[in-house]
N, C-alpha and C positions, 0 to 999 in steps of 0.2 A: 903113744908116748906123750906125756904131758910136756907142755912148752917150758923151757927153762926160764928163770926170772929175767934173763937178758932179752928173751924174745917176747915177753908179755908186754902189752901196751900199758904203760904207766904214765900218767900225766906228770910233767915237771911243774906245770903251772896251769891253773884253772882260774879264769877270770871272766867278768862280764865284758862284752864288747858293745860299746854304745849303750843305749837304754835297754835293749831287749835281748841281745844275742849272747851266746856263751862261747868263749874262745878257749881252746885247749892246746897247749904245747906239750907234745909227747916226748918220752925219753929217747926216741930215735930222731928227734928234731922235726918230725912232721907236725903240722899245725892243722887243727880242725876248727871251723867256725860253724856253729849251729844256730840257725834262726830259732828264736824262742818258741814261736807257735809250732814249728815242726817238732822241736824237742819235746814240748808239752804233749803233743799228740802221740808221741812215741812212748809215753810213760808205760813202764812194764808192770805197774802195781796191780793188785787184785781188783781194785775199783775200775781200772781202765782195760784190763784184759781178763776174760773169764778163765779162772784157774783150771777148770776141768777141760775145756775145749781149746784153750789158747786163742780163741777168737777175740778180737778187739771189740770192746763194748763202748768205749769212748768214741763219740762221733765228732767229725770235723766241726759241725755247727755248734757243738757244746763248748768250744774253746775260742775265745776272742782272738782275732789276728793281732791284737795289741797286748796280749799277755806278755808279762815280763818276769824275770827271776828277781825276787827280793834278795835272796842270798843263795850261795852255793857252798856246801860243806863236804868234806871228805867223810866217807864211811869206811872205817878201817883202812886197809891197804888194797881195796878192791873196787871201790865204787864212789860215786858222789850222790848227794841228795840235793835236789833243787827245791827251794821254798818259793812257790809261784805266787804272784799277786792276786790270783783268783782263789787263794786259800788252799790249794792242793800242795801236799808235801810228802805223800806216802811213797812216792816212786823212788826206788834206788836203782840208779843207772850204773851197771858195772862198767869197768874200763873197757873190757872186750866188747860189750854191747855198743858203747859209744863209738869205739873205733870202727865197728862194723857199720855204723850209721853215717860215717863220714862220706860225703858225696863229692869230694873234690876230684879233679881230673885224674890224679895219680891213684886214687882209691877205687875208681869205677872202671870196669872194663869198657872197651869201645862199644 
């Protein structure tokens, strides 16, 4: 059964945190803080993940640990796109994907 709109993770606010990080406040009050380098390495686009195998082709050493978002924009009512200062901008991060990446104590099992 599909999740109802009330149960789907939807950002109330998406902003930069400091120079490099992305901060999201969700509709349920939860907050996620994503380090820029981590988020860039998780890019789900076809340049970063092989479409046929699902294997990540983007390697850690290809992304500078000082990478930062130039801007963040909403894509419809389901995702965000980050324009990175390394020129990459083809990744569309769905809200559900982002919420699944949250590594805070309440989101990760013991």
